[in-house]
C-alpha positions in Angstrom: -20.7 -11.1 -20.3 -19.7 -13.5 -17.5 -16.6 -14.6 -19.3 -15.6 -11.0 -19.9 -16.0 -10.2 -16.2 -13.8 -13.2 -15.2 -11.2 -12.2 -17.8 -11.3 -8.6 -16.5 -10.7 -9.9 -12.9 -7.5 -11.7 -14.0 -6.3 -8.6 -15.8 -6.9 -6.4 -12.8 -5.0 -8.8 -10.5 -2.0 -8.6 -12.8 -2.0 -4.8 -13.3 -2.8 -3.8 -9.8 -0.6 -6.0 -7.6 1.8 -3.0 -7.1 -0.8 -1.2 -4.9 0.3 -1.7 -1.4 -2.2 -2.9 1.2 -4.8 -4.4 -1.2 -5.4 -8.0 -2.2 -7.1 -8.4 -5.5 -9.5 -11.4 -5.8 -11.8 -12.4 -8.6 -14.8 -10.1 -9.1 -17.2 -13.0 -9.6 -17.3 -16.6 -8.3 -18.3 -19.1 -10.9 -20.8 -20.6 -8.5 -23.0 -17.5 -8.3 -25.4 -18.7 -10.9 -28.2 -16.2 -10.4 -25.9 -13.3 -10.7 -24.2 -14.9 -13.7 -27.4 -15.4 -15.6 -28.3 -11.7 -15.1 -25.0 -10.6 -16.5 -25.0 -12.9 -19.4 -28.4 -11.7 -20.5 -27.7 -8.0 -20.0 -26.0 -5.3 -22.0 -22.6 -3.8 -21.1 -22.9 -1.6 -18.1 -22.9 2.1 -18.4 -20.5 3.9 -16.0 -20.3 7.6 -15.6 -16.8 9.1 -14.8 -17.5 12.5 -13.3 -14.2 14.2 -14.1 -12.2 14.3 -17.4 -8.8 14.0 -15.5 -9.4 10.7 -13.8 -6.2 8.8 -14.5 -6.2 6.4 -17.5 -5.4 3.4 -15.3 -8.9 3.4 -13.8 -10.6 4.3 -17.1 -8.9 1.4 -18.9 -10.1 -1.1 -16.3 -13.7 0.1 -16.7 -13.5 0.2 -20.5 -12.9 -3.6 -20.7 -16.4 -4.4 -19.9 -18.3 -1.1 -19.6 -19.5 1.7 -21.7 -17.9 4.9 -20.4 -19.6 8.2 -20.2 -17.5 11.1 -19.0 -18.1 14.6 -17.8 -15.8 16.9 -19.7 -16.2 20.3 -17.9 -13.6 21.6 -15.5 -14.6 22.8 -13.0 -17.5 20.3 -13.1 -20.6 21.8 -14.6 -23.5 20.5 -12.5 -26.0 20.6 -15.3 -23.7 18.4 -17.5 -23.2 16.0 -14.6 -26.9 15.7 -13.9 -27.6 15.1 -17.6 -24.9 12.5 -18.2 -25.7 10.5 -15.0 -29.2 9.6 -16.3 -29.6 5.9 -16.8 -26.1 4.8 -15.7 -25.4 1.6 -13.8 -22.3 2.8 -12.0 -20.5 6.0 -11.2 -16.8 6.7 -10.5 -17.1 10.0 -8.7 -13.9 11.7 -9.6 -14.3 15.2 -8.0 -15.7 16.7 -4.8 -19.1 17.8 -6.2 -22.0 17.1 -3.8 -23.1 13.5 -4.2 -26.6 13.8 -2.9 -30.3 13.0 -3.5 -30.4 15.4 -6.5 -27.7 13.4 -8.3 -29.1 10.0 -7.3 -32.6 11.0 -8.4 -31.1 12.1 -11.8 -29.4 8.8 -12.2 -32.5 6.7 -11.7 -33.3 3.5 -9.8 -31.1 1.2 -11.9 -27.9 2.8 -10.3 -26.2 -0.1 -8.5 -22.6 1.0 -7.7 -20.7 4.2 -6.8 -17.1 4.9 -5.8 -15.5 8.1 -5.0 -11.8 8.7 -5.8 -11.0 10.1 -2.4 -10.4 9.1 1.2 -12.8 11.7 2.8 -16.4 11.6 1.8 -17.8 14.6 3.6 -19.3 15.8 0.3 -21.4 12.6 0.1 -24.8 12.3 1.6 -23.9 8.9 3.0 -27.3 8.2 4.7 -29.1 8.9 1.5 -26.9 6.6 -0.6 -27.2 3.9 2.2 -31.0 4.4 2.3 -31.2 3.5 -1.4 -29.0 0.4 -0.7 -26.4 1.5 -3.3 -22.9 0.1 -2.5 -20.5 3.0 -1.9 -16.7 2.8 -2.2 -13.9 5.2 -1.5 -10.0 5.1 -1.7 -8.6 5.7 1.8 -5.4 3.8 2.6 -3.9 4.1 -0.9 -3.1 7.8 -0.3 -1.5 7.4 3.1 2.1 7.5 1.8 1.7 10.6 -0.2 -0.2 12.5 2.5 2.3 11.4 5.2 5.2 12.6 3.1 3.6 16.0 2.6 2.7 16.3 6.3 6.3 15.8 7.3 7.3 18.5 4.7 4.7 20.9 6.1 5.9 20.2 9.7 9.5 21.0 8.7 8.5 24.0 6.7 6.4 25.5 9.5 8.8 24.7 12.3 11.8 26.0 10.4 10.1 29.1 9.0 10.5 28.4 5.3 7.8 30.8 4.2 9.0 33.6 6.4 12.6 33.0 5.2 11.6 33.1 1.5 9.8 36.4 2.2 13.0 38.0 3.6 14.7 37.2 0.3 11.8 38.6 -1.7 11.9 41.8 0.4 15.7 42.2 0.5 15.9 41.6 4.2 18.5 38.9 4.3 19.8 39.6 7.9 22.0 36.6 8.7 24.4 38.8 10.6 22.1 38.3 13.5 22.9 35.2 15.5 19.3 34.6 16.4 17.8 35.2 13.0 14.9 33.0 11.9 15.4 30.5 14.7 12.9 27.6 14.5 11.7 24.7 16.5 13.6 21.4 16.8 11.9 18.1 15.8 14.5 16.1 17.7 13.3 15.1 21.2 9.9 16.6 20.5 6.6 15.3 21.7 4.3 14.9 18.7 0.6 14.8 19.2 -1.9 13.3 16.8 -5.6 14.3 16.7 -6.6 11.1 14.9 -4.2 8.2 14.7 -5.4 5.9 11.9 -3.4 4.9 8.8 -2.3 8.4 7.8 -1.3 9.4 11.4 0.7 6.2 11.8 2.4 6.7 8.5 3.4 10.2 9.6 4.7 8.9 13.0 6.7 6.2 11.1 8.5 8.9 9.1 9.1 11.1 12.1 10.8 8.3 13.9 13.8 9.1 11.6 14.0 12.5 13.2 14.6 11.1 16.7 11.4 12.4 18.3 10.8 11.6 22.0 7.3 10.2 22.0 3.9 10.2 20.4 0.6 11.2 22.1 -2.7 10.6 20.4 -6.4 11.5 20.9 -8.9 9.1 19.3 -12.3 7.6 20.2 -10.7 4.2 20.6 -7.3 3.1 21.7 -5.1 1.6 18.9 -3.6 -1.9 19.3 -0.9 -2.3 21.9 1.6 -3.3 19.2 1.1 0.0 17.4 1.6 1.9 20.7 4.8 0.0 21.3 6.0 0.5 17.7 5.6 4.3 17.9 6.1 4.8 21.7 2.6 6.2 21.6 0.2 6.9 24.4 -3.6 7.7 24.2 -4.4 10.9 26.1 -7.4 13.2 26.4 -7.7 16.3 24.2 -6.6 18.7 26.9 -3.4 16.7 27.6 -2.7 16.5 23.9 -2.9 20.3 23.6 -0.8 21.0 26.7 2.0 18.6 26.2 2.6 18.4 22.5 5.4 20.3 20.7 3.7 19.5 17.4 0.1 18.7 16.8 -0.9 16.9 13.6 -4.6 16.8 12.7 -5.4 13.6 10.9 -9.0 12.9 11.8 -12.2 12.7 9.7 -14.5 15.7 9.6 -17.6 14.9 11.7 -20.1 16.9 13.7 -17.9 16.1 16.8 -14.6 17.2 15.2 -15.8 20.3 13.4 -14.3 23.5 14.9 -12.7 21.6 17.8 -9.4 23.5 17.2 -10.6 26.9 18.3 -9.5 29.8 20.6 -10.0 27.7 23.7 -7.8 24.9 22.3 -5.1 27.3 21.1 -4.9 28.9 24.5 -4.1 25.5 26.0 -1.2 24.8 23.6 2.4 25.6 24.2 3.5 29.0 22.8 6.2 27.1 20.9 3.7 24.6 19.4 3.4 24.0 15.7 0.0 22.9 14.3 -0.3 20.8 11.1 -3.6 20.1 9.4 -3.7 17.5 6.6 -7.3 16.4 7.3 -10.2 18.8 6.7 -10.2 22.6 7.0 -13.4 22.8 9.0 -11.8 20.9 11.9 -10.1 24.2 12.7 -11.8 27.5 13.4 -9.8 29.5 10.9 -10.5 32.9 12.4 -9.3 31.7 15.8 -6.2 30.2 14.2 -5.5 33.5 12.5 -5.6 35.3 15.9 -3.5 32.7 17.6 -0.8 32.9 14.9 -0.9 36.7 14.6 -0.6 37.2 18.4 2.1 34.4 18.5 0.0 32.4 21.0 1.3 29.4 19.0 4.5 29.4 17.0 3.3 28.4 13.5 0.9 26.3 11.4 1.3 24.3 8.3 -2.0 23.7 6.4 -2.8 21.6 3.4 -6.5 22.1 4.0 -8.5 25.3 4.6 -12.0 26.6 5.0 -13.2 27.4 2.5 -11.5 25.7 -0.5 -10.4 27.3 -2.7 -9.1 30.0 -0.3 -9.3 33.5 -1.5 -5.9 35.0 -2.4 -7.0 38.0 -0.2 -7.6 35.8 2.8 -6.0 37.3 6.0 -4.4 34.0 6.8 -2.1 34.4 3.8 -0.7 37.7 5.2 1.0 35.9 8.1 4.6 35.0 8.1 4.1 32.0 10.3 1.4 30.2 8.3 2.5 27.8 5.5 -0.6 27.2 3.4 -0.9 24.7 0.5 -3.8 24.1 -1.9 -4.9 20.6 -0.7 -2.3 18.6 -2.6 -1.7 15.8 0.0 -2.5 13.0 -2.5 -1.2 14.8 -5.6 1.4 12.5 -6.9 1.1 10.7 -10.2 1.4 7.2 -8.7 -1.1 7.9 -5.9 -3.7 9.4 -8.2 -3.3 6.4 -10.6 -3.7 4.0 -7.7 -6.8 5.9 -6.4 -8.4 5.6 -9.8 -7.6 1.9 -10.0 -9.1 1.2 -6.5 -12.2 3.3 -7.4 -12.6 1.3 -10.7 -12.3 -1.9 -8.7 -15.0 -0.7 -6.3 -17.4 0.2 -9.2 -16.9 -3.1 -11.0 -17.4 -5.2 -7.8 -20.5 -3.3 -7.0 -21.8 -4.0 -10.5 -21.0 -7.7 -10.1 -22.8 -8.0 -6.8 -19.5 -8.6 -5.0 -18.2 -6.9 -1.9 -16.2 -3.7 -2.8 -12.5 -3.7 -2.4 -12.7 -0.5 -0.2 -16.3 0.0 1.0 -17.3 3.3 2.7 -19.8 1.4 4.9 
């Protein structure tokens, strides 16, 4: 089994070198004798893949040295998942089903490696996984490009009234004889505020540089490196300043107990009336009822959302009745290349956890 793992490592390096931001090193070091003996004596690892649509790139990596068990139901049938997880050594968690004590108990004490195929892990009971000393991986930076591209698209769509414009066509109200018809907000010379300014936020700022924005403000717990501030003409400010001075606000932070519901009526009342809100992070960071009122009353200009609360959003949700809300069904990472790369990173994480090596992208 050791030789197969070393061969697998070389294959992974060759096939995965195109994934930006990751360096692929061997899964096992030949000198790790105790780990090697364990692997040589054991059977092929069993790995559960919890979704039938996980891209083949990740599946192929796992198949080289593991027995694959796969959940086939869409949406995921919890009973099927809990049945198939029994006795597995590793899990590639492909969906957003709760990963909690129930699932871990069903798997059994031999479970030694888990990776999600997502950046956010708010559906994972992280303290419980950590308590059991199971390595946990996720796939954050690999989706930055796709999410940033979509964020810029949402920003343009919301500021230039794409949704409202399309509705005028559908309702036979094409009124371009008015000189002030469907006027939007300029990105040029704008102040763009970021609530959260990690990899995704910086990727968005990089793209917006091509639109000749004036400056970037950001609110985070810790200041980013000075070189990053200089690159994006960015300044760390408190939340109230971010709200008051930004022409566009992009939410790009994790969902935590501190960020949940922070964009509420109080926050919206501090924003410019011409401000555009973009959320590509998590729906629960925004109080959606308060956002509806702010948009309906035109307290803020518009919003572009790739995430909502709840998900999926009911087709009868009142937010969808508004002309100035552009709403997408959480498709930020939904490109073929990105999803393939996410499955590859997740597979790497699982294999490294099984091999007793540090994960490529650990969650803790």
